[in-house]
C-alpha positions in Angstrom: 71.1 -38.4 10.9 71.9 -37.6 7.1 71.2 -34.2 5.7 69.3 -36.2 3.0 67.0 -37.9 5.7 66.4 -34.7 7.3 65.1 -33.0 4.1 62.8 -36.1 3.2 61.4 -35.7 6.7 61.0 -31.9 6.1 59.2 -32.5 3.0 56.9 -34.9 4.4 56.0 -32.7 7.2 55.2 -29.8 4.8 52.9 -32.1 2.9 51.1 -33.4 5.8 50.8 -30.1 7.2 49.2 -28.7 4.0 46.8 -31.7 3.8 45.7 -30.9 7.3 45.1 -27.4 6.6 43.1 -28.0 3.4 40.8 -30.6 5.3 40.3 -28.0 7.9 39.2 -25.5 5.3 36.8 -27.6 3.8 35.2 -28.6 6.9 34.6 -24.9 7.7 33.1 -24.3 4.3 30.8 -27.2 4.8 29.6 -25.9 8.3 29.3 -22.4 7.6 25.8 -20.8 7.4 24.4 -18.8 4.5 24.6 -15.1 5.2 21.0 -13.9 5.0 20.1 -11.2 2.5 18.6 -8.0 3.3 15.2 -8.5 4.8 12.1 -7.5 2.6 10.0 -5.1 4.2 6.9 -6.6 5.3 3.4 -5.1 4.1 1.1 -3.5 6.6 -2.7 -4.0 7.1 -3.8 -0.3 7.4 -7.4 -1.1 7.7 -6.9 -4.0 10.3 -10.2 -5.2 11.6 -12.3 -2.7 9.8 -15.4 -4.1 8.5 -17.6 -2.8 5.8 -20.7 -2.6 8.1 -18.9 -0.4 10.5 -17.9 2.2 7.8 -20.1 5.3 8.0 -18.6 7.7 5.6 -16.2 8.0 2.8 -14.7 11.1 1.3 -12.4 10.9 -1.8 -10.6 13.7 -3.4 -9.4 12.7 -6.9 -8.0 15.9 -7.7 -8.8 19.7 -6.6 -11.9 19.9 -9.0 -13.3 16.2 -8.1 -14.3 15.7 -4.7 -17.0 13.4 -3.6 -18.5 11.9 -0.3 -20.7 9.0 0.6 -22.7 8.3 3.5 -23.5 4.6 4.7 -26.9 4.3 5.6 -28.0 2.0 8.6 -29.7 -0.4 6.2 -26.6 -0.8 4.1 -27.3 1.8 1.3 -25.0 4.4 0.2 -26.2 7.9 -0.5 -24.0 10.6 -2.1 -23.8 13.8 0.1 -21.2 15.9 -2.0 -21.2 17.3 -4.7 -25.0 16.6 -4.6 -27.3 14.6 -2.5 -28.4 11.6 -4.6 -28.9 8.0 -4.5 -26.0 6.1 -5.9 -25.7 2.2 -6.8 -24.6 1.1 -3.5 -23.1 -2.4 -4.6 -20.5 -0.5 -6.8 -19.4 1.5 -3.9 -19.3 -1.4 -1.4 -17.2 -3.3 -3.9 -14.7 -0.5 -4.4 -14.5 0.1 -0.7 -14.1 -3.8 0.2 -11.1 -3.8 -2.1 -9.5 -1.1 -0.4 -10.0 -2.1 3.4 -9.1 -5.8 2.6 -5.8 -4.9 1.0 -2.5 -4.5 2.9 0.3 -2.5 1.6 2.7 -4.3 -0.6 5.8 -2.8 0.9 6.5 -0.2 3.9 9.5 1.9 3.5 11.1 4.0 6.4 10.7 7.7 5.9 14.6 8.2 6.1 15.0 6.4 2.8 13.9 9.3 0.7 12.4 12.7 1.1 8.5 12.9 0.5 8.9 14.8 -2.6 10.7 11.8 -4.2 7.2 10.2 -3.8 4.8 12.9 -4.6 3.9 13.1 -1.0 5.1 16.5 -0.1 1.9 18.2 -0.9 -0.3 15.3 -2.3 -3.4 16.5 -4.3 -5.2 13.2 -3.8 -6.9 11.9 -0.8 -9.1 9.1 0.7 -11.0 9.1 4.3 -12.5 6.2 5.8 -14.7 7.0 8.9 -15.4 3.8 11.0 -17.9 3.6 13.9 -16.3 1.7 16.9 -18.5 1.6 20.0 -19.4 5.4 20.8 -16.8 7.0 18.6 -15.8 7.4 15.0 -12.1 6.7 13.6 -10.8 8.3 10.6 -8.3 6.6 8.3 -7.0 9.4 5.9 -4.6 8.4 3.2 -2.6 10.8 1.0 -1.7 9.3 -2.4 1.4 10.3 -4.4 3.1 9.1 -7.7 2.9 5.9 -9.2 6.0 3.5 -8.8 8.4 2.9 -11.3 6.7 -0.3 -12.3 3.5 1.6 -12.8 1.5 -1.1 -10.6 1.3 0.8 -7.2 1.1 4.2 -5.7 3.2 5.7 -2.8 0.8 6.2 0.2 1.1 7.7 3.6 -1.4 7.4 6.4 -2.2 10.6 8.6 0.1 10.0 11.8 2.3 7.4 10.2 5.7 8.5 8.9 6.2 5.4 6.8 5.5 5.4 3.2 3.5 2.5 1.9 3.1 0.8 -1.6 -0.6 0.1 -2.4 -1.7 -1.7 -5.2 -2.7 0.9 -8.1 -5.9 -0.8 -9.5 -7.4 -1.0 -6.0 -6.9 2.9 -5.5 -7.9 3.5 -8.9 -11.6 2.1 -8.2 -11.6 4.4 -5.5 -10.9 7.3 -7.3 -13.3 6.5 -10.1 -16.1 6.8 -7.4 -15.2 10.5 -7.6 -14.4 10.9 -11.3 -17.5 8.9 -12.3 -19.8 8.5 -9.6 -22.0 5.6 -9.9 -25.3 7.1 -10.2 -28.5 4.9 -11.1 -29.6 5.2 -14.7 -32.5 7.6 -15.2 -35.7 6.2 -16.5 -36.8 7.3 -20.0 -39.0 10.2 -19.8 -42.4 9.3 -21.2 -43.5 11.1 -24.3 -46.4 13.6 -23.8 -49.1 12.7 -25.9 -51.9 15.4 -26.7 -55.4 14.2 -26.2 -57.6 13.9 -29.5 -60.4 16.2 -29.4 -63.5 16.0 -31.3 -64.7 19.2 -33.0 -68.3 19.3 -33.8 -68.8 20.6 -37.3 -70.6 24.1 -37.7 -74.0 23.5 -38.9 -75.7 26.4 -41.0 -78.3 28.6 -39.6 -81.2 29.5 -41.6 -81.4 33.3 -41.9 -84.2 35.1 -40.1 -86.5 36.9 -42.4 -88.6 39.9 -41.5 -92.3 39.5 -42.5 -93.8 42.9 -43.2 -97.4 43.4 -42.3 -99.3 45.5 -45.0 -100.8 49.1 -43.8 -104.6 48.9 -43.4 
């Protein structure tokens, strides 16, 4: 076999080997699965299975100077107990509370991601406590509310006994804090004006003067 023939065969072999290699790489590319991205932390239903009818009390601290407590009466009405004992508009309290217990956290973060002070939760000034009656015991859900998120549409929240940091919708929590800063007191009825009674004064009539009659001496 001549050197020329050997060279041609070698070139053909290299070309065939290259084609086989390219085809195998293309096949691997077609069958490869996409690498999944980082999983998005799921939200958490903090008040799972809590019904409004079972809530017996709500305590709200909007700031150190504004604190309010509401008691849920058996007939469904709400009554303020702190700072004063008075009736309130029950529907407003119920609507705000329904928004809270029906809302799950938008995300839940591991406590190892950042220190609590980064979320404003190292010594939070705002608290929400919801007391729920379950059979013969009362269960309390206590939330500590920290800073707003950078987007300004949620708050960082932790629940007592749970080290995770939850992101909860800002508007929902603001509605709860408004119950403390501006309690839904019923509008007072206008005080009726006091009308003095009209009295009739009798005119003073003149009295004829009494004259003395002298009797002449005998």
